[in-house]
C-alpha positions in Angstrom: 30.7 14.3 14.5 32.9 16.7 12.6 36.4 15.5 12.0 38.8 18.3 11.2 41.3 15.9 9.8 39.2 14.9 6.7 39.8 16.9 3.6 37.2 19.2 1.9 36.7 16.7 -1.0 35.6 14.0 1.4 33.4 16.4 3.3 31.7 17.4 0.0 31.1 13.7 -0.9 29.4 13.1 2.5 27.3 16.2 2.1 26.2 15.1 -1.4 25.4 11.6 -0.1 23.2 13.2 2.6 21.5 15.4 0.0 20.5 12.6 -2.5 19.9 9.6 -0.1 16.1 9.5 -0.5 15.8 10.5 -4.1 18.1 8.9 -6.7 18.7 5.3 -5.5 21.1 4.3 -8.4 23.3 7.3 -7.8 23.0 6.8 -4.0 24.4 3.3 -4.3 27.4 4.4 -6.4 28.2 7.4 -4.2 27.9 5.4 -0.9 30.5 2.9 -2.2 32.8 5.7 -3.3 32.4 7.6 0.0 32.9 4.5 2.1 36.2 3.8 0.2 37.4 7.4 0.7 36.5 7.4 4.4 38.3 4.1 4.9 41.4 5.5 3.1 41.3 8.5 5.5 40.5 6.4 8.5 37.2 8.1 9.2 35.0 5.5 10.9 32.0 7.8 11.4 31.9 8.5 7.6 32.4 4.7 6.9 29.5 4.0 9.2 27.3 6.7 7.7 28.0 5.4 4.1 27.1 1.8 5.1 23.9 3.0 6.7 22.8 4.9 3.6 23.8 2.0 1.4 21.8 -0.4 3.6 18.7 1.9 3.5 19.0 2.1 -0.3 19.3 -1.6 -0.7 16.3 -2.0 1.5 14.2 0.4 -0.6 15.2 -1.9 -3.6 14.1 -5.0 -1.8 17.6 -6.5 -1.5 17.3 -7.3 2.2 20.1 -9.8 2.5 22.6 -7.3 1.0 21.1 -4.5 3.1 21.5 -6.4 6.4 25.1 -7.1 5.4 25.9 -3.4 5.1 23.9 -2.5 8.2 25.7 -5.3 10.2 29.1 -3.7 9.3 27.7 -0.3 10.2 26.4 -1.3 13.6 29.8 -2.8 14.5 31.5 0.4 13.5 29.0 2.5 15.4 29.3 0.4 18.6 33.1 0.3 18.4 33.3 4.1 18.0 30.3 4.9 20.3 28.5 6.8 17.6 25.0 6.9 19.3 22.8 8.6 16.7 24.0 6.3 13.9 23.3 3.3 16.2 19.8 4.6 16.5 19.3 5.0 12.8 20.8 1.6 12.1 18.3 0.0 14.6 15.5 1.9 12.8 16.7 0.7 9.4 16.9 -3.0 10.6 13.4 -2.6 12.1 12.2 -1.3 8.8 13.5 -4.4 7.0 11.7 -6.7 9.4 8.5 -4.6 9.0 8.8 -4.9 5.2 9.0 -8.7 5.6 5.9 -8.6 7.8 7.9 -9.6 10.9 6.4 -6.8 13.0 7.4 -8.3 16.3 11.1 -8.2 15.4 10.5 -4.7 13.8 9.1 -3.4 17.1 12.1 -5.0 19.0 14.6 -2.9 17.0 12.5 0.2 17.2 12.4 -0.2 21.0 16.2 -0.6 21.0 16.4 2.7 19.1 14.2 4.4 21.7 16.4 3.2 24.5 19.5 4.5 22.8 17.8 7.9 22.4 18.2 8.6 26.1 22.0 8.3 25.7 22.4 10.9 23.0 23.4 13.8 25.1 26.3 11.9 26.7 27.6 10.2 23.6 29.5 11.0 20.4 27.2 11.7 17.5 27.6 12.0 13.7 25.1 14.8 13.3 25.6 18.1 15.2 21.8 18.6 15.7 21.1 15.1 17.1 18.6 15.1 19.9 16.1 12.7 21.5 13.0 14.3 19.9 14.2 13.9 16.3 14.9 10.2 16.5 12.0 9.4 18.8 9.8 11.1 16.1 11.2 8.8 13.4 10.4 5.7 15.6 6.9 7.0 16.3 6.2 7.3 12.5 7.5 3.7 11.9 5.6 2.2 14.8 2.5 4.0 13.8 2.8 2.5 10.3 2.8 -1.0 11.8 -0.2 -0.2 13.9 -2.0 1.1 10.9 -1.2 -2.0 8.8 -2.5 -4.2 11.7 -5.7 -2.1 11.9 -5.0 -0.5 15.3 -5.9 3.0 14.3 -6.1 4.4 17.8 -2.5 3.6 18.6 -1.4 4.7 15.1 -3.1 8.0 15.7 -1.5 8.4 19.1 2.0 7.9 17.7 1.5 10.0 14.5 0.3 12.9 16.7 3.4 12.5 19.0 5.6 12.6 15.9 4.0 15.8 14.6 4.3 17.4 18.0 8.0 16.5 18.3 8.7 17.7 14.7 7.0 21.1 15.4 8.8 21.4 18.7 12.2 20.8 17.1 11.3 22.5 13.8 12.8 19.4 12.1 11.7 19.6 8.4 13.3 16.3 7.6 10.3 14.3 8.9 7.7 17.0 9.6 6.1 16.8 6.2 6.0 13.0 6.4 4.5 13.0 9.9 1.7 15.4 9.0 1.0 13.5 5.7 0.9 10.2 7.6 -1.6 11.7 10.1 -3.7 12.8 7.1 -3.6 9.3 5.5 -4.9 7.9 8.8 -7.7 10.4 8.9 -8.5 9.3 5.3 -8.9 5.8 6.5 -11.2 7.0 9.3 -13.3 9.0 6.9 -12.4 12.4 8.3 -12.0 13.9 4.9 -11.7 17.6 5.9 -8.9 16.9 8.4 -7.2 14.5 6.0 -7.2 17.0 3.2 -5.8 19.8 5.3 -3.0 17.7 6.8 -2.0 16.0 3.5 -1.9 19.4 1.7 0.3 20.8 4.5 2.5 17.6 4.4 2.8 18.0 0.6 4.0 21.5 0.9 6.8 20.6 3.3 7.9 17.4 1.4 8.0 19.3 -1.8 10.4 21.8 -0.2 12.6 18.9 0.9 12.2 17.1 -2.5 11.1 13.8 -0.7 9.8 12.2 -3.9 8.3 9.0 -2.3 6.3 11.0 0.2 5.1 13.5 -2.5 3.8 10.6 -4.7 1.8 9.2 -1.7 0.4 12.7 -0.9 -0.9 13.1 -4.5 -2.5 9.6 -4.4 -4.2 10.2 -1.1 -5.5 13.6 -2.2 -7.0 11.9 -5.3 -8.7 9.4 -3.1 -10.1 12.2 -0.9 -11.5 14.1 -3.9 -13.0 10.9 -5.2 -14.8 10.4 -1.9 -16.0 14.1 -2.1 -17.4 13.3 -5.7 -15.0 15.8 -7.2 -14.1 13.7 -10.2 -12.1 16.4 -12.0 -9.7 17.0 -9.0 -9.5 13.3 -8.3 -8.3 12.7 -11.9 -5.9 15.7 -11.7 -4.1 14.3 -8.6 -4.1 10.7 -9.8 -2.3 12.1 -12.9 0.1 14.0 -10.7 0.9 10.9 -8.7 1.5 8.8 -11.8 3.6 11.4 -13.6 5.6 12.8 -10.7 8.5 10.4 -10.5 9.9 8.2 -13.2 13.1 7.2 -11.3 13.5 3.9 -9.5 12.5 5.3 -6.2 9.0 6.1 -7.4 8.0 3.0 -9.5 6.2 1.2 -6.6 4.2 4.2 -5.5 3.5 5.2 -9.1 2.0 1.7 -9.7 -0.2 2.1 -6.6 -1.5 5.4 -8.0 -2.2 3.8 -11.5 -4.1 0.9 -9.9 -6.2 3.3 -7.7 -6.8 5.5 -10.7 -8.0 2.5 -12.7 -10.4 1.5 -9.9 -11.7 5.1 -10.0 -12.2 5.0 -13.8 -14.0 1.6 -13.5 -16.2 2.9 -10.8 -17.2 5.8 -13.0 -17.9 3.7 -16.0 -14.8 4.3 -18.1 -13.7 0.7 -18.2 -11.9 1.1 -21.5 -9.5 3.7 -20.1 -9.2 1.7 -16.9 -8.0 -1.2 -18.9 -5.5 0.9 -20.9 -4.0 2.2 -17.5 -4.0 -1.3 -16.1 -2.1 -2.8 -19.1 0.4 0.1 -18.8 0.7 -0.7 -15.1 1.3 -4.4 -15.8 4.1 -3.6 -18.3 5.8 -1.4 -15.6 5.3 -4.0 -12.9 6.7 -6.8 -15.1 9.7 -4.7 -16.1 10.5 -4.0 -12.5 9.7 -7.6 -11.3 7.0 -6.3 -8.8 5.1 -9.6 -8.6 2.6 -8.3 -6.0 1.6 -5.4 -8.3 1.5 -7.8 -11.3 -0.9 -10.0 -9.3 -3.2 -7.1 -8.3 -3.2 -5.6 -11.9 -4.1 -9.0 -13.5 -7.0 -9.5 -11.0 -8.4 -6.0 -11.9 -8.0 -6.6 -15.6 -9.8 -10.0 -15.3 -12.7 -8.2 -13.4 -12.9 -5.4 -16.0 -13.1 -7.9 -19.0 -15.6 -9.9 -17.0 -17.8 -6.9 -16.7 -17.5 -6.4 -20.5 -18.5 -10.1 -20.9 -15.2 -10.7 -22.8 -14.7 -14.2 -21.3 -11.7 -15.0 -23.4 -9.6 -12.0 -22.2 -11.0 -12.4 -18.7 -9.8 -16.0 -18.6 -6.4 -14.8 -20.0 -5.8 -12.5 -17.1 -7.2 -15.0 -14.6 -4.5 -17.4 -15.9 -1.9 -14.6 -15.6 -3.2 -13.9 -12.1 -2.8 -17.5 -11.2 0.8 -17.5 -12.7 1.9 -14.4 -10.8 0.1 -15.6 -7.6 2.2 -18.8 -7.7 5.4 -16.7 -8.2 4.3 -14.3 -5.5 3.8 -17.2 -3.0 7.3 -18.4 -3.9 8.6 -14.9 -3.3 6.6 -14.6 -0.1 8.2 -17.8 1.2 11.6 -16.5 0.1 11.0 -13.3 2.1 10.1 -15.3 5.2 13.3 -17.3 4.7 15.1 -14.0 4.3 13.6 -12.7 7.5 14.7 -15.8 9.4 18.2 -15.6 7.9 18.5 -11.9 8.7 17.4 -12.6 12.3 20.0 -15.4 12.5 22.7 -13.1 11.1 21.9 -10.4 13.7 21.7 -12.9 16.5 25.0 -14.3 15.4 26.5 -10.8 15.4 25.2 -10.1 18.9 26.4 -13.5 20.1 29.8 -12.9 18.7 30.0 -9.6 20.5 29.0 -11.2 23.8 31.5 -14.0 23.3 34.4 -11.5 23.8 33.4 -11.1 27.5 32.4 -14.7 28.3 34.4 -17.5 29.7 35.9 -20.2 27.6 33.2 -22.7 28.6 30.4 -20.3 27.7 32.1 -19.6 24.4 32.3 -23.3 23.6 28.6 -23.9 24.5 27.5 -20.9 22.6 29.6 -22.0 19.6 28.0 -25.4 19.7 24.6 -23.8 19.8 25.4 -21.6 16.8 26.7 -24.6 14.9 23.5 -26.5 15.6 21.4 -23.5 14.8 23.3 -23.0 11.6 22.9 -26.6 10.7 19.2 -26.5 11.4 18.8 -23.2 9.6 20.5 -24.7 6.5 18.3 -27.8 6.6 15.2 -25.6 7.2 16.2 -23.3 4.3 16.6 -26.2 2.0 13.3 -27.7 3.2 11.6 -24.3 2.6 12.8 -24.3 -1.0 11.5 -27.8 -1.5 8.1 -26.9 0.0 7.8 -23.9 -2.3 8.8 -25.8 -5.4 5.5 -27.7 -5.6 1.8 -27.0 -5.2 0.9 -30.7 -4.9 -0.5 -31.4 -1.4 0.7 -35.0 -1.4 4.2 -34.0 -2.4 4.3 -31.3 0.3 3.2 -33.7 3.0 5.8 -36.3 1.8 8.6 -33.6 1.9 7.7 -32.7 5.5 7.3 -36.3 6.6 10.5 -37.5 5.0 12.8 -34.6 6.0 11.8 -33.5 9.5 13.7 -36.3 11.2 16.9 -34.9 9.7 17.0 -32.0 12.1 14.5 -33.0 14.8 15.3 -36.2 16.8 11.7 -37.4 17.0 9.7 -40.6 17.0 6.4 -39.5 15.4 5.3 -36.7 13.0 1.6 -36.1 12.3 -0.3 -33.6 10.1 -4.0 -33.0 10.1 -6.2 -30.6 8.2 -9.5 -29.1 9.3 -12.6 -30.2 7.3 -15.1 -27.4 7.8 -18.1 -29.4 6.5 -17.5 -32.2 8.9 -16.1 -30.0 11.7 -13.3 -32.4 12.3 -9.6 -32.9 11.8 -8.6 -35.3 9.0 -5.1 -36.8 9.5 -3.1 -36.7 6.2 0.0 -38.1 7.8 1.0 -40.2 10.8 4.7 -41.2 10.5 6.1 -43.2 13.4 9.8 -44.1 13.0 9.5 -43.9 9.2 6.3 -46.0 9.0 3.0 -44.4 8.0 -0.4 -45.5 9.4 -3.9 -44.2 9.1 -5.6 -42.4 12.0 -9.4 -41.9 12.6 -11.1 -38.5 12.4 -11.1 -36.2 15.4 -14.0 -33.9 16.0 -12.9 -30.3 16.6 -15.0 -30.1 19.8 -13.3 -33.2 21.2 -12.1 -31.9 24.6 -9.8 -34.9 25.2 -7.6 -34.2 22.1 -4.6 -31.8 22.3 -4.6 -31.8 18.4 -8.2 -30.5 18.4 -7.4 -28.0 21.2 -4.4 -26.7 19.3 -6.5 -25.9 16.2 -9.6 -24.8 18.1 -7.6 -22.3 20.3 -5.0 -21.4 17.6 -2.3 -22.3 20.3 1.3 -23.4 19.9 1.7 -26.1 22.5 4.9 -27.5 24.0 4.7 -30.6 26.3 8.0 -31.6 27.8 6.6 -34.1 30.2 3.2 -35.6 29.7 3.1 -36.8 33.4 3.6 -33.4 34.8 2.5 -30.7 32.3 -0.4 -28.6 33.8 -2.3 -28.6 30.5 -2.3 -32.4 30.4 -3.4 -32.6 34.1 -6.3 -30.3 33.3 -9.5 -32.3 33.7 -11.0 -30.9 30.5 -8.2 -32.3 28.3 -7.7 -35.8 29.8 -5.4 -36.6 26.8 -6.8 -38.6 24.0 -4.9 -38.8 20.7 -5.8 -41.0 17.8 -2.2 -42.3 17.5 -2.6 -43.8 21.0 0.5 -41.9 22.3 2.7 -45.1 22.2 4.6 -44.0 25.3 5.5 -40.5 24.1 6.8 -38.2 26.8 7.3 -34.9 24.9 5.4 -33.2 22.1 5.0 -30.0 20.2 1.7 -29.0 18.6 1.8 -26.3 15.9 -1.3 -24.7 14.4 -1.2 -24.0 10.7 -2.1 -20.3 10.6 -3.0 -18.0 7.7 -4.2 -14.5 8.6 -4.8 -15.7 12.2 -7.1 -18.5 11.1 -6.0 -22.1 11.9 -6.8 -24.6 9.1 -4.9 -27.6 10.6 -1.9 -28.6 12.7 1.4 -30.4 12.7 2.8 -32.3 15.7 6.0 -34.1 16.7 6.4 -36.6 19.5 9.4 -38.0 21.4 9.8 -40.9 23.9 12.3 -38.7 25.8 11.2 -36.2 28.5 12.2 -32.6 28.2 13.3 -33.4 24.7 12.7 -30.0 23.1 14.9 -26.9 23.8 14.4 -23.3 22.7 16.0 -23.8 19.4 13.8 -26.8 18.6 10.7 -24.8 19.5 11.7 -21.9 17.3 12.6 -24.2 14.5 9.1 -25.8 14.7 7.5 -22.4 14.7 9.4 -21.6 11.5 8.6 -25.0 10.0 4.9 -24.5 10.8 5.0 -21.2 9.0 6.5 -22.7 5.9 4.1 -25.6 6.0 1.1 -23.4 6.4 2.0 -21.2 3.5 2.9 -24.2 1.2 -0.3 -26.1 2.1 -2.5 -23.0 1.9 -1.0 -22.3 -1.6 -1.7 -25.8 -2.6 -5.3 -25.7 -1.5 -5.8 -22.2 -3.1 -4.2 -23.5 -6.3 -6.6 -26.4 -6.4 -9.6 -24.2 -5.8 -8.5 -21.8 -8.5 -7.9 -24.5 -11.0 -11.4 -25.9 -10.4 -12.8 -22.4 -10.7 -11.0 -21.8 -14.0 -12.0 -25.3 -15.3 -15.6 -24.5 -14.4 -15.5 -21.2 -16.2 -13.9 -22.8 -19.3 -16.6 -25.6 -19.2 -19.4 -22.9 -19.0 -17.8 -21.1 -21.9 -17.6 -24.3 -24.0 -21.2 -25.2 -23.1 -22.3 -21.7 -24.1 -20.5 -22.0 -27.4 -22.1 -25.4 -28.0 -25.6 -24.0 -27.2 -25.0 -21.0 -29.5 -23.8 -23.3 -32.3 -26.9 -25.5 -31.9 -29.2 -22.5 -31.8 -27.5 -21.1 -34.9 -27.8 -24.5 -36.6 -31.5 -24.8 -35.8 -32.2 -21.3 -37.1 -30.5 -22.0 -40.4 -31.4 -25.7 -41.2 -34.5 -27.7 -41.8 -35.2 -30.2 -39.1 -36.6 -33.0 -41.3 -34.2 -32.9 -44.3 -31.1 -31.5 -42.5 -30.7 -29.1 -45.5 -30.4 -25.3 -45.3 -33.8 -23.7 -44.7 -35.2 -20.8 -46.7 -33.8 -18.2 -44.3 -30.2 -19.5 -44.8 -30.9 -19.9 -48.6 -32.0 -16.3 -49.0 -28.9 -14.9 -47.1 -26.5 -17.2 -49.1 -28.1 -16.3 -52.4 -27.7 -12.6 -51.6 -23.9 -13.1 -50.9 -23.4 -15.3 -54.0 -25.2 -12.8 -56.2 -22.9 -10.0 -55.1 -19.8 -12.2 -55.6 -20.9 -13.1 -59.1 -21.8 -9.5 -59.8 -18.2 -8.5 -58.9 -16.6 -11.4 -60.7 -19.0 -11.2 -63.8 -19.5 -14.9 -63.7 -22.7 -17.0 -64.1 -25.0 -17.8 -61.2 -27.4 -20.8 -61.7 -30.4 -22.0 -59.8 -31.9 -25.5 -59.7 -35.4 -25.8 -58.3 -37.6 -28.9 -58.2 -40.7 -30.3 -56.4 -42.2 -33.8 -56.0 -44.7 -34.7 -58.6 -48.2 -35.4 -57.1 -46.8 -35.1 -53.6 -50.2 -34.3 -52.2 -51.6 -37.6 -53.5 -48.7 -39.4 -51.8 -49.4 -37.8 -48.5 -53.2 -38.3 -48.8 -53.0 -42.0 -49.7 -49.8 -43.2 -47.9 -49.9 -40.9 -44.9 -47.7 -38.0 -43.8 -45.1 -40.3 -42.1 -44.4 -41.9 -45.5 -44.4 -38.4 -47.1 -41.8 -37.2 -44.5 -39.6 -40.2 -45.2 -39.9 -39.6 -48.9 -38.7 -36.0 -48.5 -35.8 -37.1 -46.3 -34.6 -39.6 -48.9 -34.9 -37.1 -51.7 -33.0 -34.5 -49.6 -30.2 -37.1 -49.1 -29.7 -37.9 -52.8 -30.1 -34.2 -53.6 -27.2 -33.4 -51.2 -25.1 -36.2 -52.7 -25.4 -34.5 -56.1 -24.0 -31.3 -54.8 -20.4 -30.2 -54.1 -19.1 -28.0 -51.3 -19.6 -24.7 -53.2 -23.3 -25.4 -53.9 -26.1 -24.7 -51.4 -28.8 -27.4 -51.4 -31.9 -26.1 -49.5 -35.5 -27.0 -48.7 -37.4 -24.1 -50.2 -40.7 -25.1 -48.5 -43.1 -28.1 -48.5 -42.0 -30.5 -51.2 -39.9 -27.8 -53.0 -36.1 -28.0 -53.0 -33.6 -25.5 -54.5 -29.9 -25.1 -54.9 -27.5 -22.2 -55.6 -24.7 -23.0 -58.1 -22.2 -20.0 -58.2 -19.9 -19.9 -61.2 -21.9 -22.7 -63.0 -23.0 -22.2 -66.5 -26.5 -23.0 -67.8 -25.4 -26.3 -69.6 -23.6 -27.6 -66.5 -26.6 -26.7 -64.3 -28.9 -28.7 -66.7 -26.6 -31.7 -66.3 -26.7 -31.5 -62.6 -30.5 -31.2 -62.7 -30.7 -34.4 -64.8 -28.5 -36.1 -62.3 -30.8 -35.2 -59.4 -33.9 -36.3 -61.4 -32.2 -39.7 -62.2 -31.1 -40.1 -58.6 -34.6 -39.6 -57.2 -36.0 -42.0 -59.8 -33.4 -44.5 -58.8 -34.8 -44.5 -55.2 -37.9 -46.3 -56.7 -40.2 -45.0 -54.0 -43.7 -46.4 -54.7 -46.4 -43.9 -55.8 -49.4 -45.7 -57.3 -51.3 -42.5 -57.3 -48.9 -40.4 -59.4 -50.1 -39.1 -62.7 -46.7 -39.4 -64.3 -45.3 -42.8 -63.2 -45.8 -45.5 -60.6 -42.8 -44.3 -58.6 -41.9 -40.9 -57.1 -40.5 -38.4 -59.7 -39.7 -34.8 -59.6 -40.1 -31.8 -61.9 -36.9 -29.7 -62.3 -36.5 -26.1 -63.4 -33.1 -24.4 -64.2 -32.3 -20.8 -64.6 -28.9 -19.1 -65.1 -27.8 -15.5 -65.3 -24.6 -13.4 -65.2 -25.7 -10.7 -62.6 -25.7 -7.1 -63.7 -27.1 -3.9 -62.2 -30.2 -4.2 -64.4 -31.0 -7.8 -63.3 -32.4 -9.0 -60.0 -32.6 -12.1 -57.7 -36.4 -12.1 -58.0 -36.2 -12.4 -61.8 -33.8 -15.3 -61.5 -36.0 -17.2 -59.0 -39.1 -16.5 -61.1 -37.4 -17.8 -64.2 -36.4 -21.0 -62.4 -39.9 -21.5 -61.0 -41.4 -20.9 -64.5 -39.1 -23.5 -66.0 -40.1 -26.0 -63.3 -43.8 -25.3 -64.0 -43.3 -25.8 -67.7 -41.5 -29.0 -67.0 -44.3 -30.3 -65.0 -46.9 -29.3 -67.5 -45.1 -30.9 -70.4 -44.7 -34.1 -68.3 -40.9 -33.8 -68.7 -38.4 -34.1 -65.9 -36.2 -31.3 -67.0 -36.9 -28.0 -68.8 -34.5 -25.4 -69.9 -35.5 -21.8 -70.1 -34.2 -20.8 -73.5 -35.0 -17.1 -73.0 -32.7 -16.6 -70.0 -33.0 -13.3 -68.2 
């Protein structure tokens, strides 16, 4: 739609905006605002519409859907008012893309279909682009619809639409989408396992997208090629293309796709045994994801990191990333709920815009009724939005149920609200809430195979059920139902049963009842659908959160138990069971350490060794049990004579020994006397002793300042000799005067 009245400067601005619109998002936003202002100043509505469209697409790429829909709403009004058909098509595609991004595929398809219908009017309408034709825009729609089919797992329909897109691109020689169409077909063949076709198509698509500098598509092509070479066991090429995908684009438009490439590359490295490099890449990916607030990617990366450290048996780091995973998972669920709210709010905005356009040609009465409906819808939407925020603010199941029960009556004129969850082990519904006019009461279990219960039927069949008249509804009159509800019905005339669905699986239901026939209109029904979605997400998050907390607690308990067992095993390996003193193994390792310390510090190292006089006679005449008790008592007083820096040990049999680092010979002799006196003070009877009528000990002391020319063995031998001389001389302490 060339306007000869606009100046060359504005024309240049519009051309520049066209050129950069898919590459530099920051610059695109700035330029679209500037171009819109200039077009408005020169009263050029087509340029204003185009600027708003580009701005809306840019905001959508950045995930700012509410702002995007605001720009696109202004654009669609301008396009309709000025009958600019090709921009109407592109705006419908852009809005469809937003709903698809928010996983509202039904609404996405609705806008894509609107775009297809408008394509037939192109030849008889005013258009912004001079080359606009049916094939070009239908090709865009085919690609987008195929993407949805691919996400939903319908590869046959996805393949059909991708092929149509490629055929139309070739027919029109439209390079703007040809590379993307071919690359998309290649990615589909990759999913199907047709590696030869996939590689050929992706390489061709890469060639074309490079020529058009379509950075997002180029990054995806590199990633898909890497995955193909990995499947072909060509590790070198796989690494090469993963690196290309990660390094290709550093600007804001490539971050999401770059992260996808890094995560896939890390999985590749882990699969091929390079877990350390995989961890490095994942940590880098986590930093990028956190910087750009990409919670879904943060969540995926933390899960991969936890798995990697789990394989390395690094339980501490594995638990660290499991906790981060749990944190991001919670934030992601809040974001997911927010996106659902955004999707509903966007739909409401668009419905409102369409309604306002229709109001121009309606009678005053229709206008009044429609306004009332919009006001009611707006009121309910506000309450629903606030309720959604409350639900996503907690992961406590009881709090979620209380929020639902206490708030639903604010926007639904009902007499009863019930909520039941499916218990898989018991194969029944357990009612968690049954609120009648503000009063809660308990309800019995309902078996899932109970053919008389609409609640059970709702969950069993995954069906959203609306009953506006229990006396006439065909489902109620069905002999297989016969209507039994645990709440006894209480004269209810209308009801809505909503399954709580996650990934197509029903894990419970909520229901509302009214005493009034035909109580629920279309708005009420859609409101309950939205509420059921919020409730399902919030309750599922709560259940998953509980399971995850239990799993983490179990892992932490296992870790603590393991540490306790390891400590006990280490204790048993280093300590004597009878005396609780260090054993010979621990003594030897400690002596070696203290020897080296004293060697470096050039300080004395003393040894005290003693045995029980005539211990064999004690055992032979009093028995081994008395002998063991004797050793335990001696060990106790021996330990009492030591401080924390000494190492009292059982050397073997009735021999005891201690390491005294930094203690001189004289001090060691004093300690030896103290031990001898303490043992004697026990007054353990020993009538068969050759030295006394009570248990006594013979003590030997040796001391040395370690040098390179002395040895541990000499020190031990010297102490042993001193003890022997003590025993022979019938003395309790003997000092080796020779030293070492």
